[in-house]
C-alpha positions, -999 to +999 in steps of 0.1 A: -129-308+214-153-322+234-171-284+236-169-284+196-185-317+195-218-306+211-219-273+191-218-292+161-252-303+168-268-277+182-295-267+158-293-232+143-324-211+134-331-216+098-319-192+071-341-186+042-328-206+019-322-234+039-353-240+058-395-223+056-422-244+078-453-243+094-481-258+104-524-257+090-540-250+122-522-229+158-551-240+180-570-277+178-603-269+195-616-304+218-651-301+210-681-327+226-681-347+197-639-347+194-627-381+179-588-366+170-574-350+140-544-349+120-516-316+118-503-311+088-464-295+088-458-284+055-426-264+039-399-258+014-363-267+020-328-251-003-303-282-012-301-317+001-309-330+036-332-352+055-361-335+074-374-343+108-410-331+122-413-334+164-449-322+179-445-323+222-460-310+245-473-304+274-445-308+296-461-324+330-444-344+359-459-382+354-463-410+376-449-445+370-467-473+388-448-508+389-476-536+399-467-567+422-490-596+428-492-597+467-514-632+479-528-634+444-537-598+441-520-574+418-512-541+439-491-513+435-456-520+449-433-490+437-441-457+418-413-434+402-420-397+389-403-381+358-404-349+355-409-321+327-421-351+300-442-343+275-475-360+278-477-361+238-452-369+214-453-371+177-422-373+153-422-375+114-390-382+091-381-388+057-362-418+065-354-441+099-344-418+125-310-440+133-304-435+097-306-396+093-284-386+127-260-406+155-280-405+189-255-380+202-274-353+179-308-367+183-304-368+221-298-334+223-332-322+202-351-352+215-355-368+182-374-401+184-384-417+220-354-435+227-338-398+226-363-390+253-350-369+289-367-389+309-351-382+345-360-389+381-349-369+410-352-408+429-327-426+437-324-455+411-302-473+391-294-467+354-313-500+349-339-491+373-346-457+358-342-469+321-369-498+334-394-470+348-390-452+313-398-478+294-429-483+312-438-448+304-432-447+269-455-481+267-479-466+286-487-433+262-483-455+235-516-478+247-534-441+246-521-431+217-498-403+233-467-419+221-459-432+181-448-471+179-432-464+146-429-426+131-451-406+104-436-403+072-423-368+052-430-368+021-405-348-002-422-335-037-398-324-062-368-323-038-381-289-022-410-290-013-422-313+015-455-323+039-461-345+070-491-355+092-486-361+127-522-377+141-535-363+179-560-389+192-593-381+212-580-380+242-550-353+239-540-334+269-547-296+268-524-272+270-492-253+250-472-275+223-440-271+200-440-279+165-402-280+160-389-291+121-352-298+116-329-299+080-305-326+090-270-333+064-249-354+069-260-362+109-262-325+120-284-304+124-282-275+097-317-254+103-347-259+123-381-241+129-407-237+158-440-229+157-465-223+183-492-250+189-524-249+216-551-276+223-579-263+243-613-269+252-637-253+232-678-247+235-700-264+263-673-284+273-646-258+278-671-244+305-673-272+325-632-275+321-626-243+337-652-246+363-641-283+368-607-267+376-612-233+392-635-243+413-629-284+421-644-286+456-677-272+441-674-293+415-668-324+433-701-318+455-725-310+424-714-341+406-723-364+437-754-344+440-762-350+405-752-387+407-774-392+439-807-376+420-797-393+388-802-426+408-832-416+428-851-407+390-838-440+377-847-462+406-885-440+406-888-447+366-882-486+364-891-498+402-917-525+398-951-513+406 
């Protein structure tokens, strides 16, 4: 019976008559003047149901540090690593996630921040792990990489839908996945996935690649550049 309950929540590929979805761009180019953008997700459904759009990626190992006050100074007292966590997470829905489906279903497909799989390999109690996971979510929210509230999926004529997912200026480069779910009576009845790539473009991309492929040389050149800039500034602004 438990196996049947789990299988009931497993999303099935979208049948043509149930769900069709796509995104406005499959590549977000990060240029030197990039200030953020919105990704449009659109499509159509047949029949009734709720629509949820999730955009997440790239998966990374993320570190959360707990600060403590020692002798009047705030220092990093403890740190915890979470593996395979999306650096960016965006979600949109036709109504509140709690009303769309039970937490068990949402955890299987990571719908909502309370359903993200954040597991640490370190020896922590459930309470400690939840505390550090909440701190990680708050940190990502402060940088605009996790939402404070889901975006809205608008449905027109009971069939066509659209949603806009905002990406901040500091969105990480990497591979993303856009997942669109059709949910009826708390069950995922159809789903569709679209790949999304965020990458550097232009001169900034050349610097980014060089900094990652030749990290040591880039560091040396950066130090030399800083020293030269200091010398030039001193020469230009020194008093006669």
